[in-house]
VOGU-3710 file (C-alpha; in Angstrom, 3 decimals, decimal comma):
1> mttieygfvf> -0,017/0,007/-0,011  1,338/3,435/-0,903  0,248/6,878/0,058  1,741/10,169/-1,163  0,751/12,685/1,507  0,821/10,384/4,565  3,625/8,374/6,219  5,505/7,629/9,440  6,773/10,739/11,062  9,363/10,602/13,801
11> pdrrgsnpeg> 9,665/13,864/15,806  12,893/15,958/15,865  15,007/14,924/18,922  16,492/18,361/19,567  16,280/19,154/23,207  15,127/15,669/24,320  17,102/12,861/25,880  18,219/9,841/23,758  16,120/6,625/24,004  17,467/3,157/23,496
21> pndptqklft> 15,857/0,060/21,779  14,592/-1,234/25,117  11,460/0,672/26,027  11,529/0,992/29,836  7,779/1,261/30,050  7,461/-2,324/28,856  8,964/-3,421/32,155  5,670/-2,607/33,719  4,442/-5,951/32,515  7,403/-8,120/33,503
31> nlnpiaalvr> 5,330/-10,070/36,070  2,821/-11,090/33,373  3,004/-13,632/30,577  3,327/-11,455/27,389  0,274/-12,869/25,806  -1,652/-12,388/29,008  -0,501/-8,769/29,066  -1,791/-8,303/25,501  -5,243/-9,767/26,036  -5,680/-8,035/29,390
41> ealqnstdnp> -4,866/-4,575/28,123  -6,672/-4,868/24,794  -9,832/-6,389/26,230  -9,787/-3,955/29,138  -9,617/-0,957/26,765  -12,606/-2,314/24,823  -14,760/-3,200/27,851  -14,064/0,239/29,243  -15,787/1,894/26,342  -19,160/0,233/25,638
51> gkhadgpirv> -21,166/1,944/22,956  -24,057/4,130/24,068  -26,474/2,465/21,624  -25,071/-1,011/21,658  -27,731/-3,768/21,601  -25,608/-6,623/22,895  -22,438/-7,550/24,733  -19,080/-6,239/23,666  -17,690/-8,511/20,920  -14,056/-8,920/20,173
61> vfeleamstk> -12,364/-10,800/17,294  -8,671/-11,879/17,146  -7,863/-12,600/13,592  -4,470/-13,887/12,343  -3,562/-13,618/8,663  -0,489/-13,617/6,427  -0,131/-10,124/4,865  1,996/-8,877/2,012  4,670/-6,555/3,354  4,090/-4,089/0,526
71> dipdvgglse> 0,579/-3,557/1,987  2,049/-1,888/5,078  1,362/1,864/4,707  4,648/3,774/3,978  6,645/0,580/4,385  9,515/2,298/2,479  9,806/5,222/4,879  9,448/2,897/7,910  12,270/0,672/6,611  14,653/3,724/6,203
81> hveavvkqtt> 14,193/4,571/9,895  14,633/0,968/11,010  17,855/0,547/9,029  19,241/3,686/10,594  18,375/2,376/14,040  20,050/-0,988/13,347  23,291/0,698/12,314  23,410/2,992/15,335  22,450/0,485/18,173  25,026/-2,308/17,551
91> elmghkkmvt> 26,469/-1,963/21,109  23,162/-1,424/22,907  20,858/-3,876/24,647  17,862/-4,457/22,399  19,860/-4,343/19,185  18,738/-7,830/18,256  15,128/-6,754/18,403  15,847/-3,940/15,901  17,546/-6,471/13,574  14,486/-8,704/13,728
101> asnflkkqtl> 12,230/-5,771/12,811  14,456/-4,995/9,860  14,436/-8,619/8,607  10,637/-8,767/8,865  10,230/-5,704/6,669  12,410/-7,320/4,011  10,176/-10,458/3,787  7,431/-10,748/1,158  4,802/-11,604/3,758  4,533/-11,420/7,503
111> pvlrysdyht> 1,943/-12,586/10,151  -0,424/-9,853/11,288  -2,874/-10,148/14,179  -5,901/-7,898/13,943  -7,759/-7,136/17,167  -11,247/-5,821/16,479  -13,903/-4,705/18,965  -17,621/-4,098/18,338  -20,403/-2,383/20,310  -17,831/0,138/21,576
121> tglqgnened> -17,417/3,876/21,136  -14,411/3,691/18,830  -11,551/6,082/19,227  -13,245/9,416/19,855  -11,772/12,918/19,993  -9,394/14,904/17,848  -5,724/13,976/17,327  -4,613/17,425/18,385  -6,333/17,131/21,760  -3,705/16,008/24,312
131> ysqitratlg> -6,040/13,711/26,267  -8,458/12,436/23,629  -9,034/8,687/23,172  -7,348/8,562/19,846  -4,188/10,372/21,112  -3,893/8,074/24,108  -4,388/4,900/22,050  -1,951/5,700/19,224  0,881/7,714/20,812  1,644/5,584/23,859
141> gtgislddgr> 0,444/8,242/26,263  2,118/6,825/29,275  0,530/7,969/32,558  -2,575/9,329/30,875  -5,685/7,702/32,194  -8,767/9,829/32,415  -11,090/9,844/35,393  -14,496/9,343/33,759  -16,314/8,948/37,050  -17,116/5,268/36,258
151> gsggaggvgs> -13,889/3,820/37,715  -13,012/2,195/34,283  -10,312/-0,363/34,025  -7,410/1,810/32,843  -5,135/2,917/35,658  -1,911/3,932/34,003  -2,569/4,816/30,420  -0,028/2,247/29,057  -2,368/0,000/27,141  -0,822/0,778/23,770
161> ivgisasdvc> 2,563/-0,431/24,947  1,495/-4,147/24,819  0,634/-3,923/21,146  4,199/-2,781/20,370  5,679/-5,461/22,620  3,704/-8,189/20,756  5,043/-6,940/17,338  8,335/-8,240/15,880  8,203/-5,101/13,708  7,591/-2,936/16,798
171> tvlyssiped> 4,702/-1,318/14,923  0,944/-1,265/15,228  -1,683/0,174/12,971  -5,114/1,496/13,973  -8,337/1,829/12,097  -11,388/3,203/13,927  -14,957/4,459/13,356  -15,920/6,725/16,306  -19,508/6,306/17,505  -20,057/10,089/17,575
181> thesvftgya> -18,882/10,953/13,978  -19,068/7,579/12,033  -16,075/8,852/10,064  -13,343/6,237/9,822  -9,769/7,272/10,718  -6,428/5,504/10,265  -3,023/5,880/11,910  -0,142/3,876/13,292  2,608/3,923/15,941  6,197/2,613/15,737
191> ryashtlnga> 8,708/2,526/18,552  12,471/1,842/17,898  15,308/3,976/19,298  16,702/7,517/18,878  18,507/7,764/15,570  19,992/10,004/12,929  18,776/9,883/9,302  20,014/12,097/6,484  21,690/14,351/9,050  18,523/14,858/11,135
201> kfqaggsfkk> 18,086/13,498/14,683  14,850/11,717/15,459  13,080/10,408/18,542  12,409/6,669/19,135  8,682/6,783/18,484  6,856/7,880/15,323  3,224/7,963/14,181  1,512/7,625/10,854  0,012/11,014/9,757  0,043/13,661/7,138
211> lnnknteylr> 3,594/14,675/6,058  4,965/18,185/6,141  2,164/19,345/8,444  2,782/21,184/11,719  -0,464/19,886/13,166  -1,103/16,165/13,501  -3,586/14,940/10,947  -4,500/11,310/10,595  -5,788/9,677/7,352  -9,480/9,837/6,683
221> papkigpfse> -11,313/7,764/5,557  -9,383/4,685/6,652  -8,053/2,458/3,874  -8,452/-1,311/3,579  -5,447/-3,107/5,135  -4,117/-6,134/3,345  -6,444/-9,283/3,387  -8,593/-7,890/6,190  -12,161/-6,761/5,661  -12,932/-3,081/5,994
231> rtepgtdmfi> -14,628/-1,842/9,170  -18,201/-0,698/8,647  -19,540/-0,089/12,192  -18,220/1,795/15,320  -15,302/0,313/17,108  -11,546/-0,075/16,601  -9,110/-2,338/14,771  -5,531/-2,763/15,980  -3,135/-4,481/13,564  -0,007/-6,048/15,260
241> lgyrwaqedp> 2,589/-6,303/12,436  4,748/-9,447/12,712  2,700/-10,974/15,502  5,339/-12,476/17,741  3,635/-15,738/18,634  2,099/-16,608/15,272  4,325/-19,685/14,755  4,006/-21,018/18,329  0,217/-20,456/18,494  -1,185/-20,719/14,951
251> elkdlrdhii> -4,751/-21,360/16,078  -4,600/-18,749/18,896  -5,356/-21,411/21,558  -2,815/-20,007/24,076  -4,383/-16,596/23,543  -7,844/-18,135/24,191  -6,655/-19,748/27,406  -5,285/-16,457/28,716  -8,610/-14,809/27,930  -10,423/-17,467/29,960
261> dnfmvkiakg> -7,976/-17,087/32,860  -8,392/-13,295/33,027  -11,948/-12,588/31,796  -13,892/-15,746/32,748  -16,375/-13,959/34,929  -17,178/-11,332/32,349  -17,718/-13,942/29,689  -19,787/-16,138/31,979  -22,074/-13,259/32,827  -22,794/-12,597/29,175
271> hlvvegiayg> -20,957/-9,210/29,009  -18,279/-10,277/26,607  -17,925/-12,518/23,537  -14,557/-13,342/21,962  -13,762/-15,110/18,668  -10,512/-16,539/17,342  -9,932/-16,769/13,615  -6,644/-17,837/11,960  -5,882/-17,932/8,255  -9,515/-17,809/7,213
281> kkhwvldadt> -10,794/-20,470/9,699  -12,830/-19,762/12,753  -11,270/-21,850/15,462  -13,204/-20,969/18,630  -15,824/-18,725/20,179  -15,946/-17,816/23,878  -19,362/-16,924/25,236  -21,529/-17,867/28,189  -22,651/-21,061/26,394  -19,281/-22,354/25,175
291> lpgytrksqk> -17,197/-21,310/28,242  -17,980/-24,422/30,399  -16,714/-26,716/27,653  -13,405/-24,912/27,344  -12,851/-24,667/31,118  -13,150/-28,443/31,415  -9,883/-28,789/29,518  -8,032/-27,172/32,444  -8,515/-28,251/36,061  -7,674/-24,744/37,279
301> ahafyqalqd> -10,085/-22,980/34,910  -12,907/-25,404/35,600  -12,422/-25,074/39,413  -12,878/-21,347/39,229  -15,845/-21,761/36,814  -17,409/-24,156/39,379  -16,809/-21,507/42,089  -18,796/-19,014/40,055  -21,705/-21,419/40,041  -21,921/-21,136/43,874
311> pdpvekiikn> -25,652/-20,498/44,451  -25,100/-18,875/47,819  -22,019/-16,641/47,716  -20,914/-15,061/51,033  -21,728/-11,362/51,146  -20,624/-8,541/53,391  -20,466/-4,727/53,405  -16,947/-3,476/54,037  -16,033/0,105/54,781  -14,885/2,076/51,705
321> vgmvrlyinm> -15,761/-0,671/49,202  -19,360/-1,471/49,999  -20,874/-4,832/49,207  -18,447/-7,679/48,264  -19,273/-11,257/47,287  -17,219/-14,422/47,594  -17,951/-17,447/45,458  -16,353/-20,682/46,781  -15,675/-24,132/45,315  -14,327/-26,600/47,829
331> ddsldaklht> -12,898/-29,604/45,904  -10,505/-32,073/47,473  -9,922/-33,613/43,995  -7,777/-30,614/43,025  -4,041/-31,118/42,692  -3,445/-28,081/44,966  -5,159/-25,093/46,509  -5,966/-22,442/43,866  -6,678/-19,691/46,336  -8,886/-16,642/45,740
341> itmraplmki> -8,770/-14,401/42,703  -10,047/-10,885/43,089  -11,609/-8,321/40,785  -13,736/-5,140/40,610  -16,390/-3,931/38,232  -14,508/-4,566/34,897  -14,523/-8,249/36,003  -10,844/-8,757/35,047  -8,698/-10,783/37,449  -6,384/-8,496/39,412
351> dtfkhnvita> -4,780/-9,987/42,528  -4,761/-13,367/44,279  -5,297/-13,748/47,978  -3,568/-16,757/49,577  -4,499/-18,035/52,961  -2,079/-20,858/54,091  -4,133/-21,385/57,230  -6,867/-22,948/55,091  -5,803/-26,577/54,622  -8,613/-27,740/52,228
361> kyaailicds> -8,290/-27,460/48,441  -10,449/-24,831/46,915  -10,912/-22,149/44,322  -12,694/-18,863/45,140  -13,596/-15,647/43,443  -13,981/-12,265/45,267  -15,943/-9,591/43,367  -16,332/-5,991/44,432  -18,356/-4,282/41,763  -20,257/-1,673/43,754
371> pegnkylrql> -19,724/1,862/42,350  -17,824/3,097/45,474  -15,731/-0,014/45,787  -14,856/-0,066/42,066  -13,693/3,504/42,190  -11,740/3,025/45,376  -9,928/-0,121/44,293  -9,031/1,493/41,024  -6,721/3,733/42,983  -4,837/0,698/44,270
381> eppahdkwdv> -4,070/-0,766/40,842  -0,661/-0,328/39,326  -0,430/0,175/35,520  -0,242/-3,569/34,897  -3,425/-4,238/36,926  -1,880/-7,345/38,456  -2,101/-6,613/42,213  -3,496/-4,260/44,877  -0,743/-1,764/45,484  -1,335/-0,362/48,936
391> edgpadgkkv> 1,833/1,765/48,859  0,727/4,269/46,184  -2,985/4,318/46,890  -5,124/6,029/49,554  -3,761/6,273/53,030  -6,275/3,679/54,384  -5,709/1,327/51,424  -3,658/-1,112/53,534  -6,432/-1,529/56,018  -9,144/-1,975/53,315
401> ikdlkrfvrd> -7,129/-4,813/51,684  -6,547/-6,263/55,170  -10,292/-6,227/55,820  -10,991/-7,912/52,456  -8,414/-10,660/53,230  -9,901/-11,181/56,660  -13,393/-11,518/55,190  -12,121/-14,108/52,714  -10,324/-16,090/55,418  -13,289/-16,183/57,710
411> altkkvtaev> -15,666/-17,209/54,972  -13,393/-19,992/53,829  -12,896/-21,210/57,383  -16,678/-21,449/57,893  -17,091/-23,195/54,582  -14,432/-25,746/55,386  -16,094/-26,429/58,773  -19,480/-26,949/57,076  -18,442/-28,950/54,058  -15,088/-30,663/54,637
421> gekveikglp> -15,265/-31,379/58,380  -11,815/-29,885/58,887  -10,135/-32,993/57,707  -6,301/-32,901/57,455  -4,625/-35,258/54,963  -1,365/-36,849/56,182  0,018/-37,903/52,765  1,504/-41,375/52,425  0,587/-42,535/55,918  -1,860/-45,379/54,872
431> rflpmtsvta> 1,096/-47,345/53,593  2,386/-47,848/57,152  -1,016/-48,597/58,826  -2,485/-52,042/59,539  -5,902/-52,884/58,134  -8,630/-53,857/60,655  -11,354/-56,036/59,208  -15,042/-55,868/59,995  -16,202/-59,256/61,243  -18,784/-61,170/59,326
441> gtggkpsgdv> -22,297/-60,857/60,543  -22,083/-57,217/61,630  -23,745/-55,791/58,571  -20,915/-53,363/58,120  -20,781/-52,199/61,674  -17,160/-51,805/62,954  -15,973/-54,505/65,338  -15,487/-53,778/68,979  -11,733/-53,198/68,713  -12,226/-50,273/66,345
451> pkhdetgpet> -12,459/-46,856/68,132  -15,705/-44,928/67,709  -15,834/-41,645/65,885  -15,656/-39,597/69,036  -12,680/-41,465/70,557  -9,214/-39,985/70,122  -5,958/-41,575/69,060  -2,434/-40,597/68,088  -1,932/-38,633/64,855  -0,021/-41,514/63,285
461> esstvsgmpi> -3,015/-43,889/63,335  -4,867/-42,557/60,304  -4,259/-40,718/57,098  -7,465/-38,815/57,534  -7,904/-36,880/60,831  -10,515/-34,492/62,187  -10,132/-31,635/64,661  -10,326/-27,961/65,463  -9,546/-25,372/62,775  -5,773/-25,110/62,181
471> qqkptvttti> -4,218/-22,060/63,867  -0,649/-20,818/63,759  0,452/-23,626/66,122  -2,174/-26,341/65,529  -3,107/-28,971/67,974  -5,083/-31,670/66,127  -7,358/-34,177/67,853  -7,811/-37,171/65,729  -10,330/-39,918/65,152  -9,897/-42,991/63,049
481> irppiagvye> -11,948/-43,432/59,872  -11,940/-47,107/58,811  -12,503/-48,307/55,212  -15,455/-50,730/54,689  -14,748/-54,436/54,345  -17,384/-56,509/52,586  -19,148/-59,378/54,452  -18,607/-63,112/53,714  -20,580/-64,461/50,876  -21,724/-67,934/49,721
491> kfgdekkpke> -21,907/-68,649/46,025  -25,220/-69,729/44,455  -24,734/-70,413/40,803  -23,308/-67,257/39,157  -24,695/-64,812/41,820  -23,340/-63,771/45,159  -25,830/-63,792/48,007  -25,306/-62,433/51,523  -25,433/-64,971/54,317  -27,173/-62,583/56,687
501> kgevtedkes> -30,877/-62,694/57,011  -32,982/-59,503/56,792  -30,391/-57,592/54,701  -31,946/-55,128/52,301  -32,000/-56,096/48,713  -31,551/-53,209/46,275  -34,181/-52,448/43,731  -33,470/-53,022/40,083  -31,136/-50,270/38,867  -33,013/-48,075/36,471
511> sliqkqdisf> -32,487/-44,460/35,315  -29,271/-44,319/37,319  -27,393/-40,997/37,354  -23,958/-41,829/35,930  -20,841/-40,922/37,900  -19,204/-39,307/34,850  -22,006/-36,724/34,774  -21,362/-35,382/38,279  -18,798/-34,128/40,664  -18,990/-35,874/44,017
521> rswsssnqcn> -17,437/-35,506/47,454  -18,148/-36,997/50,896  -17,069/-36,308/54,392  -18,005/-36,982/57,959  -20,269/-34,323/59,497  -21,034/-33,565/63,094  -24,237/-34,899/64,703  -25,764/-33,908/68,029  -27,462/-37,218/68,332  -25,217/-40,012/69,718
531> dssitalait> -27,291/-42,710/68,097  -26,177/-42,106/64,564  -23,345/-40,708/62,483  -23,710/-38,491/59,420  -21,861/-38,659/56,149  -22,363/-35,498/54,143  -22,412/-35,549/50,325  -21,796/-32,659/47,981  -22,933/-33,345/44,394  -22,715/-31,078/41,376
541> adktktgdlk> -24,061/-32,109/37,980  -22,754/-30,700/34,728  -26,357/-30,561/33,431  -29,670/-31,026/35,162  -30,084/-34,752/35,926  -33,091/-36,739/37,288  -32,967/-40,352/38,464  -31,526/-42,619/41,183  -28,022/-42,368/42,562  -26,248/-45,541/43,665
551> lvalgpegkp> -23,619/-45,079/46,402  -20,710/-47,342/46,908  -18,355/-47,638/49,882  -14,664/-47,179/49,157  -12,225/-49,667/50,580  -8,400/-49,646/50,726  -6,718/-47,301/48,313  -10,089/-45,833/47,324  -11,265/-48,978/45,555  -15,105/-49,474/45,562
561> eksfslsisr> -16,527/-52,356/47,548  -19,411/-53,030/45,163  -20,967/-55,842/47,271  -20,914/-53,930/50,529  -24,336/-52,823/51,784  -24,440/-49,539/53,631  -26,556/-49,470/56,813  -28,419/-46,289/55,858  -31,149/-45,329/58,337  -32,131/-42,024/56,772
571> avlhcseqlv> -31,221/-39,693/53,833  -31,897/-36,017/53,943  -31,690/-33,322/51,217  -30,722/-29,737/52,230  -33,234/-27,509/50,474  -32,905/-23,780/51,288  -33,518/-23,600/55,068  -35,413/-27,000/55,151  -34,436/-30,573/55,347  -36,328/-32,965/53,042
581> diefsgnilk> -36,239/-36,738/53,554  -35,192/-38,739/50,486  -36,494/-42,241/49,641  -33,793/-44,905/49,516  -33,370/-48,594/49,031  -30,164/-50,248/50,040  -27,356/-48,152/48,589  -29,580/-46,334/46,217  -30,978/-42,797/46,720  -34,277/-42,621/44,841
591> nltlkggqrt> -35,827/-39,952/42,565  -33,172/-37,229/42,858  -33,172/-34,055/40,736  -29,742/-32,435/40,447  -29,771/-28,977/38,902  -26,943/-28,264/36,469  -24,052/-26,262/37,866  -25,539/-26,193/41,421  -24,140/-28,026/44,438  -26,624/-30,363/46,136
601> ridiympage> -26,013/-31,276/49,854  -27,314/-34,599/51,139  -26,797/-36,128/54,569  -26,632/-39,874/55,030  -27,481/-41,244/58,494  -25,940/-44,562/59,668  -25,606/-46,185/63,117  -23,187/-44,485/65,427  -19,569/-45,377/64,793  -19,998/-46,164/61,143
611> ryrlgva> -18,044/-43,796/58,942  -17,163/-44,699/55,395  -15,642/-43,035/52,421  -18,307/-43,008/49,736  -18,283/-42,816/45,978  -20,801/-43,359/43,094  -21,215/-46,779/41,511
//
């Protein structure tokens, strides 16, 4: 693509300090994965500017294409400046990056990633207004972030930097249709190093605009860029020339996973839709409907998605930030604790709260999206939006974050007590423990030499122990939990029949809820009545399921004892504030309805002293 009146203009360096190839402002994102930095800043800029007349969620498209180098506007002028930089930075750090940029501009084609947003305002304002949207977006206006009264996501005005850092040509192009004028505008920004060309000294950064003009004037209307379609509605396109990860991530799957990691809540709530297209093929769409399927590919992502399904989040009003909500997913099948991710109204992940005092495995989400809380917490965000920085924020910021952490800790502690029974796993210990069998004829009831659930023993007796909540110097009181051992059977033909008379025979298995369709946990719960013990179940179905649920006792090493009959005396469903009795027969809970994505709590009553690990047959 060629233009006569427009091109890349690098300002005169007279009176300004020299700048090297390494842009110091990019170090703001050193704690973030570079792809994560790109998606966080780009999506945040879009979600900060919803269109006034938009009739749906903000939609974003990442599109990767091979583009002819000659289609880069003013590629000849840009190459001249790059070559000058290469020659004059041979002994400086960052020189290799300049060589890479030069080599890409010499190729016939290069990969280009276009980022497009829809249902947004577009880049509004005049290019000669210092603080307009178009000036901040295209000139790397570091430190310029306007206070619009809404507490938008931007906190440091450095969003444009990540586009440059993702480009092997160190150049991005912009095409935008502002919502207020509907007149398309085109510009670009390149950042190299201070250099001398044809006897003149130039600054490191240059923008695409009208040549030989004292005032900045961008190209209107915007031209078509390479193989990409022209924009026809309000919003903005950002073209990253020489997309740095095109070869490693040709289907943009890594980029998609970072979007899920940082914007899961916004997508789940239907406020954001993101598409990934590479070389003419649509590879994926992230929206509220498809999100669950993608999260299942990652234990971590799915754990946080399950937390978001918590039907009863813990709420509290905290000074300076108003109402906050904590969504919790307790899941002992996780490889490790995932802690608590935190966010404000833009619903982008910011910081992670870690509470080592909580021994259970969990994933939790803390959301503070009240107007006052959103505006307050915005002051605590550094430019990279990756933590709550109490040093540079309001004077009482440290106390506010401390209050938030205390709220999370207390809520988690209460949840652990209610759902997990404060069990502490002593890893590897079962290998050194003797097995104690249950004698035949007891119907599964532990023999006399097995301690009851309220008797104590040394910590080394069991791999699963119960006690008081762990403090800084914990003292744990333990009780033994024995695995079930099946009774003795006589063989009649090809069937196994129990010797004992009066043992319940299970109904014919029909319309059973399958174990692969649900998430299931069990633990021992406290009971004020000494005549029975309670085993609590937490069941979550991927989709709404109706039918019977067959329980199975787990023996040594978690293997199911399929022939073991549980001595269930009562089964109770927790429904709001009420307890509803469930029909059961043998090991089967009858006529259950499990709502998709919601956790169902059921208590199983058995004779005192009987405590088994349970699973689903």
